[in-house]
N, CA, C and O atoms as a DFTB+ gen file, in Angstrom:
832 C
 N C O
     1  1      96.814     115.216     120.567
     2  2      96.159     113.928     120.809
     3  2      97.063     113.041     121.656
     4  3      98.210     112.791     121.286
     5  1      96.561     112.568     122.780
     6  2      97.401     111.731     123.632
     7  2      97.328     110.253     123.254
     8  3      98.258     109.501     123.543
     9  1      96.237     109.825     122.610
    10  2      96.167     108.452     122.111
    11  2      96.986     108.403     120.826
    12  3      96.509     108.782     119.756
    13  1      98.216     107.935     120.945
    14  2      99.169     108.064     119.843
    15  2      99.384     106.774     119.061
    16  3      99.812     106.816     117.907
    17  1      99.089     105.616     119.679
    18  2      99.344     104.363     118.971
    19  2      98.287     103.333     119.326
    20  3      97.899     103.194     120.486
    21  1      97.825     102.608     118.305
    22  2      96.906     101.492     118.460
    23  2      97.579     100.239     117.920
    24  3      98.173     100.261     116.842
    25  1      97.485      99.162     118.661
    26  2      97.981      97.859     118.232
    27  2      96.777      96.930     118.188
    28  3      96.149      96.675     119.216
    29  1      96.453      96.424     117.003
    30  2      95.290      95.566     116.798
    31  2      95.778      94.137     116.601
    32  3      96.261      93.778     115.527
    33  1      95.648      93.331     117.638
    34  2      96.201      91.978     117.663
    35  2      95.113      90.943     117.436
    36  3      94.076      90.964     118.100
    37  1      95.354      90.036     116.494
    38  2      94.410      88.941     116.271
    39  2      94.681      87.804     117.249
    40  3      95.822      87.573     117.650
    41  1      93.628      87.104     117.622
    42  2      93.716      85.960     118.527
    43  2      94.555      84.825     117.928
    44  3      94.869      84.825     116.738
    45  1      94.906      83.864     118.779
    46  2      95.644      82.688     118.339
    47  2      94.781      81.710     117.551
    48  3      93.566      81.869     117.437
    49  1      95.444      80.699     117.015
    50  2      94.763      79.693     116.199
    51  2      93.659      78.997     116.997
    52  3      93.820      78.714     118.184
    53  1      92.528      78.723     116.320
    54  2      91.405      78.044     116.961
    55  2      91.097      76.724     116.262
    56  3      91.628      76.422     115.193
    57  1      90.226      75.949     116.898
    58  2      89.794      74.699     116.281
    59  2      89.047      74.969     114.973
    60  3      89.147      74.181     114.033
    61  1      88.309      76.062     114.903
    62  2      87.618      76.404     113.663
    63  2      88.606      76.807     112.571
    64  3      88.400      76.466     111.406
    65  1      89.671      77.524     112.922
    66  2      90.701      77.861     111.941
    67  2      91.265      76.592     111.314
    68  3      91.412      76.500     110.096
    69  1      91.575      75.624     112.155
    70  2      92.155      74.366     111.666
    71  2      91.174      73.647     110.755
    72  3      91.574      73.067     109.745
    73  1      89.891      73.680     111.103
    74  2      88.875      72.996     110.313
    75  2      88.384      73.794     109.121
    76  3      87.553      73.307     108.354
    77  1      88.883      75.019     108.950
    78  2      88.467      75.840     107.820
    79  2      87.023      76.312     107.906
    80  3      86.369      76.526     106.886
    81  1      86.529      76.472     109.131
    82  2      85.132      76.866     109.320
    83  2      85.023      78.334     109.731
    84  3      85.855      78.856     110.474
    85  1      83.978      78.978     109.230
    86  2      83.711      80.370     109.559
    87  2      83.306      80.468     111.035
    88  3      82.488      79.680     111.510
    89  1      83.873      81.422     111.745
    90  2      83.614      81.527     113.177
    91  2      82.566      82.588     113.500
    92  3      81.570      82.301     114.163
    93  1      82.796      83.820     113.027
    94  2      81.862      84.880     113.355
    95  2      81.728      85.047     114.857
    96  3      82.728      85.217     115.555
    97  1      80.480      84.998     115.369
    98  2      80.233      85.157     116.798
    99  2      80.240      83.833     117.549
   100  3      80.022      83.824     118.761
   101  1      80.482      82.713     116.869
   102  2      80.566      81.432     117.564
   103  2      81.798      81.415     118.465
   104  3      82.833      81.987     118.123
   105  1      81.680      80.762     119.605
   106  2      82.753      80.801     120.603
   107  2      83.693      79.620     120.432
   108  3      83.616      78.650     121.186
   109  1      84.572      79.692     119.457
   110  2      85.557      78.640     119.235
   111  2      86.700      78.782     120.232
   112  3      86.869      79.825     120.864
   113  1      87.480      77.716     120.359
   114  2      88.528      77.660     121.376
   115  2      89.916      77.664     120.738
   116  3      90.099      77.187     119.618
   117  1      90.878      78.204     121.462
   118  2      92.255      78.118     121.012
   119  2      92.716      76.664     121.004
   120  3      92.399      75.892     121.909
   121  1      93.467      76.307     119.969
   122  2      94.134      75.013     119.944
   123  2      95.402      75.089     120.803
   124  3      95.742      76.152     121.324
   125  1      96.085      73.976     120.944
   126  2      97.373      73.980     121.653
   127  2      98.338      74.934     120.959
   128  3      99.073      75.671     121.617
   129  1      98.332      74.917     119.626
   130  2      99.179      75.847     118.880
   131  2      98.767      77.291     119.147
   132  3      99.618      78.170     119.286
   133  1      97.450      77.533     119.217
   134  2      96.967      78.872     119.492
   135  2      97.418      79.388     120.845
   136  3      97.767      80.561     120.977
   137  1      97.414      78.527     121.851
   138  2      97.904      78.915     123.179
   139  2      99.392      79.229     123.112
   140  3      99.856      80.194     123.720
   141  1     100.136      78.418     122.376
   142  2     101.568      78.668     122.226
   143  2     101.821      79.997     121.516
   144  3     102.734      80.739     121.878
   145  1     101.003      80.291     120.501
   146  2     101.145      81.568     119.798
   147  2     100.887      82.746     120.735
   148  3     101.628      83.730     120.725
   149  1      99.838      82.641     121.541
   150  2      99.517      83.722     122.469
   151  2     100.619      83.905     123.507
   152  3     100.973      85.030     123.858
   153  1     101.157      82.790     123.992
   154  2     102.241      82.859     124.969
   155  2     103.482      83.514     124.369
   156  3     104.173      84.284     125.036
   157  1     103.757      83.197     123.099
   158  2     104.944      83.741     122.440
   159  2     104.801      85.220     122.103
   160  3     105.764      85.978     122.212
   161  1     103.604      85.632     121.694
   162  2     103.430      87.023     121.274
   163  2     103.313      87.965     122.461
   164  3     103.596      89.155     122.328
   165  1     102.904      87.462     123.610
   166  2     102.663      88.328     124.767
   167  2     103.871      89.195     125.129
   168  3     103.699      90.401     125.306
   169  1     105.083      88.646     125.247
   170  2     106.217      89.514     125.582
   171  2     106.567      90.493     124.462
   172  3     107.112      91.565     124.726
   173  1     106.255      90.131     123.208
   174  2     106.499      91.063     122.102
   175  2     105.594      92.287     122.235
   176  3     106.035      93.417     122.027
   177  1     104.336      92.059     122.580
   178  2     103.421      93.173     122.784
   179  2     103.829      93.967     124.027
   180  3     103.735      95.194     124.034
   181  1     104.278      93.281     125.070
   182  2     104.701      93.973     126.291
   183  2     105.852      94.934     126.015
   184  3     105.960      95.970     126.672
   185  1     106.714      94.605     125.053
   186  2     107.833      95.495     124.722
   187  2     107.370      96.819     124.128
   188  3     108.121      97.794     124.119
   189  1     106.137      96.856     123.632
   190  2     105.582      98.104     123.108
   191  2     105.073      99.009     124.226
   192  3     104.672     100.145     123.975
   193  1     105.089      98.507     125.459
   194  2     104.723      99.264     126.660
   195  2     103.323      99.864     126.563
   196  3     103.152     101.075     126.707
   197  1     102.329      99.024     126.320
   198  2     100.956      99.550     126.238
   199  2     100.446     100.036     127.592
   200  3     100.888      99.587     128.649
   201  1      99.504     100.964     127.519
   202  2      98.864     101.495     128.713
   203  2      97.532     100.815     129.005
   204  3      97.065     100.819     130.144
   205  1      96.922     100.231     127.977
   206  2      95.615      99.587     128.131
   207  2      95.561      98.355     127.249
   208  3      96.192      98.305     126.193
   209  1      94.802      97.359     127.690
   210  2      94.486      96.191     126.865
   211  2      92.965      96.052     126.874
   212  3      92.350      95.929     127.933
   213  1      92.372      96.072     125.690
   214  2      90.929      95.915     125.532
   215  2      90.699      94.761     124.568
   216  3      91.370      94.668     123.540
   217  1      89.766      93.893     124.888
   218  2      89.574      92.678     124.094
   219  2      88.109      92.457     123.739
   220  3      87.204      92.826     124.487
   221  1      87.905      91.854     122.593
   222  2      86.624      91.229     122.288
   223  2      86.265      90.275     123.415
   224  3      87.144      89.722     124.076
   225  1      84.964      90.084     123.633
   226  2      84.543      89.176     124.702
   227  2      84.360      87.735     124.237
   228  3      83.913      86.894     125.016
   229  1      84.696      87.432     122.982
   230  2      84.646      86.048     122.518
   231  2      85.849      85.281     123.061
   232  3      86.943      85.832     123.175
   233  1      85.640      84.005     123.394
   234  2      86.610      83.233     124.162
   235  2      88.004      83.211     123.532
   236  3      88.996      83.308     124.254
   237  1      88.103      83.087     122.224
   238  2      89.424      82.999     121.588
   239  2      90.220      84.283     121.772
   240  3      91.442      84.242     121.912
   241  1      89.533      85.428     121.772
   242  2      90.204      86.701     122.017
   243  2      90.512      86.872     123.504
   244  3      91.587      87.347     123.869
   245  1      89.568      86.486     124.356
   246  2      89.768      86.598     125.799
   247  2      91.003      85.815     126.236
   248  3      91.835      86.329     126.984
   249  1      91.120      84.572     125.769
   250  2      92.250      83.740     126.181
   251  2      93.578      84.295     125.664
   252  3      94.601      84.176     126.337
   253  1      93.567      84.891     124.492
   254  2      94.768      85.537     123.961
   255  2      95.091      86.793     124.758
   256  3      96.242      87.020     125.133
   257  1      94.073      87.606     125.015
   258  2      94.269      88.852     125.760
   259  2      94.780      88.594     127.175
   260  3      95.579      89.372     127.695
   261  1      94.329      87.517     127.797
   262  2      94.785      87.207     129.154
   263  2      96.296      86.996     129.189
   264  3      96.969      87.443     130.118
   265  1      96.822      86.320     128.182
   266  2      98.279      86.108     128.100
   267  2      99.007      87.437     127.915
   268  3     100.022      87.699     128.561
   269  1      98.473      88.269     127.023
   270  2      99.109      89.561     126.737
   271  2      99.066      90.457     127.970
   272  3     100.071      91.063     128.341
   273  1      97.910      90.535     128.594
   274  2      97.764      91.414     129.750
   275  2      98.669      90.987     130.900
   276  3      99.234      91.831     131.596
   277  1      98.808      89.677     131.101
   278  2      99.683      89.186     132.161
   279  2     101.126      89.612     131.906
   280  3     101.833      90.004     132.834
   281  1     101.560      89.535     130.654
   282  2     102.925      89.939     130.317
   283  2     103.127      91.441     130.491
   284  3     104.225      91.901     130.801
   285  1     102.042      92.200     130.284
   286  2     102.113      93.663     130.390
   287  2     101.859      94.160     131.808
   288  3     102.090      95.332     132.106
   289  1     101.385      93.279     132.683
   290  2     101.035      93.695     134.025
   291  2      99.814      94.595     134.061
   292  3      99.733      95.511     134.879
   293  1      98.855      94.331     133.163
   294  2      97.671      95.166     133.033
   295  2      96.406      94.323     133.141
   296  3      96.430      93.128     132.846
   297  1      95.306      94.933     133.560
   298  2      94.010      94.249     133.492
   299  2      93.491      94.287     132.059
   300  3      94.007      95.025     131.220
   301  1      92.467      93.488     131.793
   302  2      91.824      93.483     130.476
   303  2      90.410      94.028     130.619
   304  3      89.681      93.656     131.538
   305  1      90.035      94.900     129.716
   306  2      88.642      95.325     129.608
   307  2      88.039      94.602     128.415
   308  3      88.663      94.538     127.356
   309  1      86.831      94.052     128.567
   310  2      86.187      93.312     127.489
   311  2      85.085      94.167     126.873
   312  3      84.325      94.832     127.577
   313  1      85.016      94.134     125.555
   314  2      84.060      94.983     124.842
   315  2      83.486      94.197     123.669
   316  3      84.214      93.821     122.750
   317  1      82.182      93.950     123.703
   318  2      81.527      93.165     122.655
   319  2      81.569      93.840     121.299
   320  3      81.360      93.183     120.280
   321  1      81.835      95.135     121.261
   322  2      81.917      95.834     119.977
   323  2      83.143      95.422     119.175
   324  3      83.242      95.735     117.989
   325  1      84.076      94.724     119.812
   326  2      85.269      94.234     119.119
   327  2      85.108      92.792     118.618
   328  3      86.077      92.171     118.183
   329  1      83.895      92.273     118.681
   330  2      83.658      90.925     118.161
   331  2      83.881      90.866     116.647
   332  3      83.834      91.875     115.944
   333  1      84.126      89.647     116.182
   334  2      84.249      89.410     114.744
   335  2      82.930      89.717     114.048
   336  3      81.888      89.824     114.694
   337  1      82.982      89.856     112.736
   338  2      81.783      90.015     111.917
   339  2      80.790      88.890     112.210
   340  3      81.156      87.715     112.225
   341  1      79.542      89.262     112.441
   342  2      78.508      88.229     112.569
   343  2      78.206      87.708     111.165
   344  3      77.805      88.467     110.283
   345  1      78.401      86.418     110.973
   346  2      78.281      85.829     109.638
   347  2      76.953      85.126     109.402
   348  3      76.796      84.404     108.418
   349  1      75.996      85.336     110.305
   350  2      74.649      84.830     110.075
   351  2      74.607      83.344     109.777
   352  3      75.154      82.532     110.523
   353  1      73.949      82.994     108.674
   354  2      73.758      81.590     108.310
   355  2      75.048      80.896     107.903
   356  3      75.073      79.673     107.757
   357  1      76.118      81.657     107.717
   358  2      77.383      81.056     107.319
   359  2      78.189      80.534     108.505
   360  3      79.112      79.742     108.311
   361  1      77.873      80.946     109.700
   362  2      78.695      80.586     110.846
   363  2      78.725      79.064     111.038
   364  3      77.693      78.394     111.006
   365  1      79.926      78.548     111.237
   366  2      80.126      77.125     111.427
   367  2      80.317      76.346     110.142
   368  3      80.581      75.144     110.185
   369  1      80.190      77.003     109.000
   370  2      80.312      76.325     107.705
   371  2      81.676      76.596     107.071
   372  3      82.325      77.602     107.356
   373  1      82.090      75.673     106.205
   374  2      83.299      75.893     105.422
   375  2      82.952      76.725     104.193
   376  3      81.784      76.877     103.835
   377  1      83.999      77.261     103.554
   378  2      83.792      78.033     102.328
   379  2      83.148      77.157     101.257
   380  3      82.278      77.619     100.520
   381  1      83.569      75.897     101.167
   382  2      83.002      74.992     100.167
   383  2      81.514      74.765     100.418
   384  3      80.728      74.728      99.471
   385  1      81.124      74.614     101.666
   386  2      79.717      74.424     101.991
   387  2      78.899      75.670     101.654
   388  3      77.776      75.578     101.158
   389  1      79.479      76.829     101.932
   390  2      78.793      78.086     101.616
   391  2      78.636      78.228     100.101
   392  3      77.583      78.642      99.616
   393  1      79.673      77.886      99.370
   394  2      79.623      77.990      97.917
   395  2      78.559      77.054      97.336
   396  3      77.905      77.390      96.350
   397  1      78.392      75.896      97.942
   398  2      77.362      74.963      97.476
   399  2      75.961      75.544      97.646
   400  3      75.112      75.404      96.767
   401  1      75.728      76.197      98.784
   402  2      74.388      76.697      99.097
   403  2      74.127      78.108      98.586
   404  3      72.984      78.476      98.314
   405  1      75.195      78.900      98.457
   406  2      75.060      80.284      97.960
   407  2      76.123      80.521      96.878
   408  3      77.098      81.231      97.124
   409  1      75.953      79.946      95.706
   410  2      76.982      80.058      94.663
   411  2      77.334      81.519      94.361
   412  3      76.456      82.349      94.121
   413  1      78.628      81.807      94.378
   414  2      79.107      83.143      94.049
   415  2      79.054      84.144      95.190
   416  3      79.579      85.250      95.063
   417  1      78.422      83.771      96.319
   418  2      78.241      84.736      97.409
   419  2      79.552      85.073      98.114
   420  3      79.747      86.211      98.540
   421  1      80.446      84.106      98.242
   422  2      81.728      84.374      98.896
   423  2      82.495      85.453      98.128
   424  3      83.056      86.366      98.735
   425  1      82.521      85.353      96.815
   426  2      83.227      86.346      96.002
   427  2      82.596      87.726      96.162
   428  3      83.300      88.732      96.244
   429  1      81.278      87.766      96.204
   430  2      80.584      89.041      96.404
   431  2      80.928      89.636      97.757
   432  3      81.218      90.828      97.862
   433  1      80.897      88.822      98.775
   434  2      81.204      89.265     100.137
   435  2      82.626      89.818     100.236
   436  3      82.859      90.835     100.889
   437  1      83.559      89.149      99.592
   438  2      84.953      89.587      99.664
   439  2      85.211      90.870      98.899
   440  3      86.152      91.598      99.213
   441  1      84.400      91.157      97.910
   442  2      84.647      92.318      97.052
   443  2      83.789      93.529      97.382
   444  3      84.063      94.627      96.897
   445  1      82.753      93.350      98.202
   446  2      81.812      94.443      98.471
   447  2      81.612      94.603      99.978
   448  3      80.899      93.802     100.584
   449  1      82.225      95.621     100.603
   450  2      82.109      95.796     102.057
   451  2      80.693      96.088     102.539
   452  3      80.411      95.966     103.732
   453  1      79.808      96.467     101.639
   454  2      78.437      96.771     102.048
   455  2      77.534      95.543     102.019
   456  3      76.383      95.608     102.452
   457  1      78.052      94.412     101.506
   458  2      77.240      93.197     101.355
   459  2      77.369      92.338     102.612
   460  3      78.473      92.149     103.124
   461  1      76.262      91.824     103.103
   462  2      76.265      91.002     104.314
   463  2      75.790      89.586     104.006
   464  3      74.892      89.406     103.183
   465  1      76.374      88.584     104.648
   466  2      75.834      87.225     104.537
   467  2      74.406      87.188     105.071
   468  3      74.035      88.037     105.881
   469  1      73.602      86.231     104.640
   470  2      72.222      86.163     105.119
   471  2      72.168      86.057     106.641
   472  3      72.734      85.142     107.239
   473  1      71.470      87.019     107.253
   474  2      71.363      87.038     108.710
   475  2      72.564      87.617     109.422
   476  3      72.625      87.585     110.651
   477  1      73.531      88.150     108.671
   478  2      74.761      88.643     109.281
   479  2      75.001      90.125     109.063
   480  3      74.096      90.874     108.695
   481  1      76.253      90.536     109.299
   482  2      76.663      91.935     109.194
   483  2      77.535      92.147     107.956
   484  3      78.235      91.235     107.515
   485  1      77.485      93.337     107.412
   486  2      78.458      93.749     106.409
   487  2      79.703      94.287     107.115
   488  3      79.664      94.593     108.306
   489  1      80.798      94.400     106.380
   490  2      82.012      94.972     106.970
   491  2      81.799      96.431     107.350
   492  3      82.360      96.901     108.340
   493  1      81.007      97.141     106.586
   494  2      80.719      98.537     106.931
   495  2      80.008      98.603     108.281
   496  3      80.299      99.481     109.093
   497  1      79.087      97.685     108.522
   498  2      78.389      97.666     109.812
   499  2      79.341      97.312     110.950
   500  3      79.214      97.847     112.051
   501  1      80.282      96.426     110.698
   502  2      81.263      96.054     111.719
   503  2      82.108      97.261     112.107
   504  3      82.353      97.499     113.289
   505  1      82.549      98.017     111.117
   506  2      83.355      99.208     111.396
   507  2      82.517     100.257     112.125
   508  3      83.019     100.943     113.016
   509  1      81.270     100.381     111.758
   510  2      80.390     101.358     112.410
   511  2      80.236     101.056     113.904
   512  3      80.126     101.980     114.709
   513  1      80.227      99.766     114.283
   514  2      80.068      99.444     115.703
   515  2      81.383      99.476     116.466
   516  3      81.388      99.656     117.684
   517  1      82.507      99.302     115.759
   518  2      83.790      99.237     116.465
   519  2      84.523     100.579     116.542
   520  3      85.287     100.796     117.482
   521  1      84.316     101.471     115.595
   522  2      84.989     102.771     115.633
   523  2      84.742     103.542     116.925
   524  3      85.664     104.192     117.416
   525  1      83.528     103.498     117.502
   526  2      83.321     104.234     118.754
   527  2      84.235     103.798     119.892
   528  3      84.475     104.582     120.810
   529  1      84.755     102.565     119.859
   530  2      85.703     102.141     120.892
   531  2      86.910     103.072     120.899
   532  3      87.368     103.498     121.959
   533  1      87.421     103.383     119.717
   534  2      88.579     104.276     119.599
   535  2      88.177     105.718     119.888
   536  3      88.916     106.447     120.551
   537  1      87.030     106.128     119.403
   538  2      86.565     107.496     119.652
   539  2      86.387     107.765     121.146
   540  3      86.691     108.857     121.625
   541  1      85.899     106.771     121.874
   542  2      85.729     106.931     123.317
   543  2      87.075     107.000     124.038
   544  3      87.202     107.702     125.041
   545  1      88.069     106.285     123.542
   546  2      89.410     106.399     124.108
   547  2      89.956     107.807     123.912
   548  3      90.581     108.364     124.814
   549  1      89.723     108.379     122.741
   550  2      90.135     109.764     122.498
   551  2      89.481     110.714     123.491
   552  3      90.133     111.602     124.040
   553  1      88.195     110.519     123.711
   554  2      87.481     111.377     124.656
   555  2      88.013     111.192     126.074
   556  3      88.129     112.154     126.834
   557  1      88.332     109.957     126.419
   558  2      88.802     109.666     127.771
   559  2      90.149     110.312     128.056
   560  3      90.355     110.892     129.122
   561  1      91.064     110.210     127.100
   562  2      92.417     110.678     127.347
   563  2      92.621     112.150     127.001
   564  3      93.519     112.794     127.544
   565  1      91.802     112.685     126.107
   566  2      91.931     114.093     125.758
   567  2      93.300     114.421     125.207
   568  3      93.912     113.592     124.534
   569  1      93.788     115.616     125.482
   570  2      95.068     116.049     124.918
   571  2      96.105     116.357     125.989
   572  3      97.199     116.823     125.672
   573  1      95.775     116.101     127.257
   574  2      96.704     116.469     128.327
   575  2      97.449     115.277     128.912
   576  3      98.459     115.464     129.591
   577  1      96.979     114.063     128.666
   578  2      97.656     112.884     129.185
   579  2      98.957     112.650     128.423
   580  3      99.136     113.179     127.326
   581  1      99.872     111.857     129.000
   582  2     101.061     111.455     128.243
   583  2     100.657     110.629     127.026
   584  3      99.512     110.193     126.911
   585  1     101.606     110.422     126.128
   586  2     101.326     109.611     124.945
   587  2     100.854     108.219     125.366
   588  3     101.489     107.555     126.185
   589  1      99.739     107.793     124.795
   590  2      99.079     106.554     125.211
   591  2      99.130     105.524     124.083
   592  3      98.909     105.858     122.919
   593  1      99.422     104.272     124.435
   594  2      99.348     103.137     123.516
   595  2      98.284     102.168     124.029
   596  3      98.292     101.787     125.200
   597  1      97.373     101.776     123.147
   598  2      96.308     100.850     123.509
   599  2      96.376      99.621     122.605
   600  3      96.537      99.743     121.390
   601  1      96.253      98.446     123.201
   602  2      96.185      97.184     122.463
   603  2      94.732      96.734     122.411
   604  3      94.067      96.633     123.442
   605  1      94.247      96.468     121.213
   606  2      92.918      95.896     121.011
   607  2      93.101      94.458     120.531
   608  3      93.689      94.234     119.473
   609  1      92.610      93.490     121.287
   610  2      92.718      92.081     120.907
   611  2      91.395      91.681     120.273
   612  3      90.347      91.731     120.917
   613  1      91.451      91.286     119.009
   614  2      90.199      91.086     118.280
   615  2      90.352      89.987     117.233
   616  3      90.968      88.956     117.502
   617  1      89.805      90.198     116.058
   618  2      89.614      89.158     115.051
   619  2      90.025      89.685     113.676
   620  3      90.043      90.891     113.434
   621  1      90.355      88.750     112.785
   622  2      90.899      89.134     111.493
   623  2      90.025      90.069     110.688
   624  3      90.498      91.087     110.183
   625  1      88.744      89.730     110.563
   626  2      87.856      90.569     109.770
   627  2      87.654      91.929     110.387
   628  3      87.663      92.940     109.686
   629  1      87.470      91.965     111.706
   630  2      87.294      93.248     112.373
   631  2      88.540      94.112     112.259
   632  3      88.440      95.314     112.017
   633  1      89.714      93.510     112.429
   634  2      90.952      94.287     112.356
   635  2      91.123      94.906     110.981
   636  3      91.439      96.091     110.872
   637  1      90.920      94.123     109.928
   638  2      91.047      94.668     108.573
   639  2      90.072      95.813     108.350
   640  3      90.444      96.846     107.793
   641  1      88.826      95.637     108.781
   642  2      87.835      96.685     108.608
   643  2      88.136      97.921     109.423
   644  3      88.011      99.039     108.925
   645  1      88.537      97.733     110.690
   646  2      88.808      98.874     111.554
   647  2      90.006      99.668     111.056
   648  3      90.013     100.895     111.145
   649  1      91.013      98.989     110.538
   650  2      92.145      99.700     109.926
   651  2      91.648     100.582     108.785
   652  3      92.028     101.749     108.688
   653  1      90.809     100.033     107.934
   654  2      90.264     100.818     106.819
   655  2      89.476     102.017     107.328
   656  3      89.600     103.120     106.795
   657  1      88.664     101.801     108.361
   658  2      87.873     102.888     108.908
   659  2      88.726     103.967     109.539
   660  3      88.470     105.153     109.334
   661  1      89.740     103.578     110.308
   662  2      90.600     104.560     110.964
   663  2      91.446     105.334     109.965
   664  3      91.769     106.499     110.195
   665  1      91.804     104.699     108.865
   666  2      92.572     105.390     107.816
   667  2      91.679     106.185     106.873
   668  3      92.163     106.866     105.970
   669  1      90.356     106.092     107.095
   670  2      89.376     106.799     106.265
   671  2      89.515     106.432     104.790
   672  3      89.387     107.289     103.915
   673  1      89.779     105.149     104.519
   674  2      89.864     104.688     103.139
   675  2      88.464     104.601     102.540
   676  3      87.516     104.261     103.248
   677  1      88.316     104.900     101.260
   678  2      87.004     104.706     100.630
   679  2      86.648     103.225     100.624
   680  3      87.526     102.370     100.503
   681  1      85.366     102.926     100.753
   682  2      84.935     101.531     100.833
   683  2      85.395     100.722      99.631
   684  3      85.634      99.520      99.747
   685  1      85.521     101.366      98.481
   686  2      85.963     100.652      97.284
   687  2      87.382     100.104      97.427
   688  3      87.767      99.179      96.712
   689  1      88.161     100.674      98.351
   690  2      89.547     100.238      98.545
   691  2      89.677      99.170      99.629
   692  3      90.736      98.556      99.757
   693  1      88.631      98.939     100.403
   694  2      88.748      98.006     101.525
   695  2      89.165      96.601     101.115
   696  3      89.951      95.987     101.836
   697  1      88.679      96.048      99.985
   698  2      89.093      94.687      99.638
   699  2      90.599      94.547      99.392
   700  3      91.116      93.431      99.364
   701  1      91.308      95.669      99.212
   702  2      92.753      95.606      99.000
   703  2      93.517      95.346     100.292
   704  3      94.700      95.007     100.256
   705  1      92.850      95.501     101.431
   706  2      93.494      95.247     102.715
   707  2      93.215      93.807     103.122
   708  3      92.074      93.445     103.410
   709  1      94.259      92.991     103.146
   710  2      94.088      91.568     103.440
   711  2      93.947      91.291     104.922
   712  3      93.905      92.211     105.738
   713  1      93.875      90.037     105.257
   714  2      93.739      89.638     106.647
   715  2      95.074      89.615     107.371
   716  3      96.129      89.825     106.771
   717  1      95.010      89.357     108.664
   718  2      96.222      89.185     109.463
   719  2      96.232      87.765     110.008
   720  3      95.180      87.180     110.263
   721  1      97.421      87.221     110.181
   722  2      97.546      85.863     110.682
   723  2      97.263      85.777     112.172
   724  3      97.178      86.792     112.862
   725  1      97.120      84.564     112.652
   726  2      96.884      84.359     114.080
   727  2      98.040      84.928     114.905
   728  3      99.209      84.667     114.624
   729  1      97.687      85.710     115.928
   730  2      98.646      86.365     116.820
   731  2      99.627      87.253     116.076
   732  3     100.785      87.387     116.472
   733  1      99.154      87.861     114.992
   734  2      99.883      88.920     114.318
   735  2      99.069      90.195     114.476
   736  3      97.897      90.154     114.850
   737  1      99.702      91.328     114.187
   738  2      99.010      92.570     114.518
   739  2      99.209      93.659     113.466
   740  3     100.116      93.610     112.635
   741  1      98.317      94.638     113.546
   742  2      98.428      95.882     112.784
   743  2      98.716      96.994     113.778
   744  3      98.223      96.966     114.906
   745  1      99.512      97.973     113.364
   746  2      99.841      99.107     114.223
   747  2      99.501     100.397     113.497
   748  3      99.850     100.573     112.329
   749  1      98.822     101.293     114.191
   750  2      98.511     102.615     113.662
   751  2      99.047     103.653     114.631
   752  3      99.021     103.458     115.846
   753  1      99.534     104.758     114.081
   754  2     100.113     105.808     114.914
   755  2      99.745     107.172     114.338
   756  3      99.346     107.291     113.179
   757  1      99.888     108.186     115.169
   758  2      99.669     109.549     114.694
   759  2     100.531     110.516     115.492
   760  3     100.951     110.228     116.613
   761  1     100.781     111.662     114.887
   762  2     101.574     112.698     115.537
   763  2     100.735     113.439     116.569
   764  3      99.505     113.434     116.513
   765  1     101.411     114.064     117.496
   766  2     100.698     114.788     118.551
   767  2      99.946     115.999     118.020
   768  3      98.990     116.459     118.643
   769  1     100.376     116.522     116.864
   770  2      99.760     117.747     116.347
   771  2      98.755     117.499     115.231
   772  3      98.291     118.439     114.585
   773  1      98.412     116.205     115.003
   774  2      97.473     115.931     113.913
   775  2      96.676     114.674     114.234
   776  3      97.258     113.661     114.624
   777  1      95.353     114.718     114.077
   778  2      94.539     113.572     114.482
   779  2      94.519     112.413     113.496
   780  3      93.954     111.364     113.808
   781  1      95.114     112.563     112.319
   782  2      95.011     111.525     111.297
   783  2      95.846     110.304     111.664
   784  3      97.024     110.416     112.006
   785  1      95.212     109.136     111.587
   786  2      95.933     107.887     111.814
   787  2      96.734     107.502     110.574
   788  3      96.297     107.718     109.444
   789  1      97.904     106.932     110.804
   790  2      98.750     106.424     109.723
   791  2      99.096     104.969     110.017
   792  3      99.268     104.583     111.173
   793  1      99.197     104.177     108.970
   794  2      99.532     102.758     109.137
   795  2     101.026     102.617     109.374
   796  3     101.836     103.000     108.530
   797  1     101.389     102.067     110.526
   798  2     102.799     101.898     110.891
   799  2     103.273     100.458     110.668
   800  3     104.474     100.213     110.563
   801  1     102.344      99.513     110.595
   802  2     102.719      98.121     110.362
   803  2     101.475      97.284     110.167
   804  3     100.419      97.584     110.725
   805  1     101.600      96.223     109.366
   806  2     100.431      95.385     109.108
   807  2     100.868      93.938     108.960
   808  3     101.847      93.634     108.278
   809  1     100.128      93.053     109.609
   810  2     100.448      91.623     109.644
   811  2     101.846      91.401     110.232
   812  3     102.626      90.575     109.759
   813  1     102.123      92.173     111.280
   814  2     103.411      92.106     111.968
   815  2     103.371      90.943     112.952
   816  3     102.343      90.670     113.572
   817  1     104.502      90.269     113.082
   818  2     104.543      89.178     114.048
   819  2     105.928      88.638     114.216
   820  3     106.879      89.170     113.643
   821  1     106.062      87.593     114.989
   822  2     107.356      86.981     115.232
   823  2     107.973      86.527     113.922
   824  3     107.302      85.938     113.075
   825  1     109.238      86.804     113.768
   826  2     109.954      86.392     112.565
   827  2     109.837      87.363     111.406
   828  3     110.336      87.077     110.317
   829  1     109.168      88.545     111.615
   830  2     109.053      89.532     110.535
   831  2     109.931      90.720     110.830
   832  3     109.978      91.664     110.041
């Protein structure tokens, strides 16, 4: 397998993060702090010498990916399959507001990957749409290319779910995998003689 390492980087801080509001597919913007985070993490990712940068097409990921790609000297490919979980009627609301209107639903959502917010996606559905991004990279590179590292710039919920999917964890174990902070990343790697992904780092970032 020539695709040997995946780096899943979360976008920088947004105005919705600061306000404690659910983002989902809403196009929130990086704050000044978020831009600073993206600027700071870009050279750290460049030191990993990635061959490709692929990003969610939502603005917060795009703006983060642009900083990373510039530091790496690479173009960015945008892929809507890397978008955050669609949160349906919850998008734009705080957890407290959701709890008022759907008592107990937040706890259910956090504990059951098959459960979806009203009008939204479950985590299982998110993984089902994002896994083909990695599978297509495998098909593209085959087994004859040099060892390849790809950076995926995405979102906290998607990253946690995709890690679970790539590690082939049972759905019952998914709630044990927490989120990643803004401009922090998860790393997965595998040996050349075995296709199984292994977790090499999680919630990695500056100062860790």
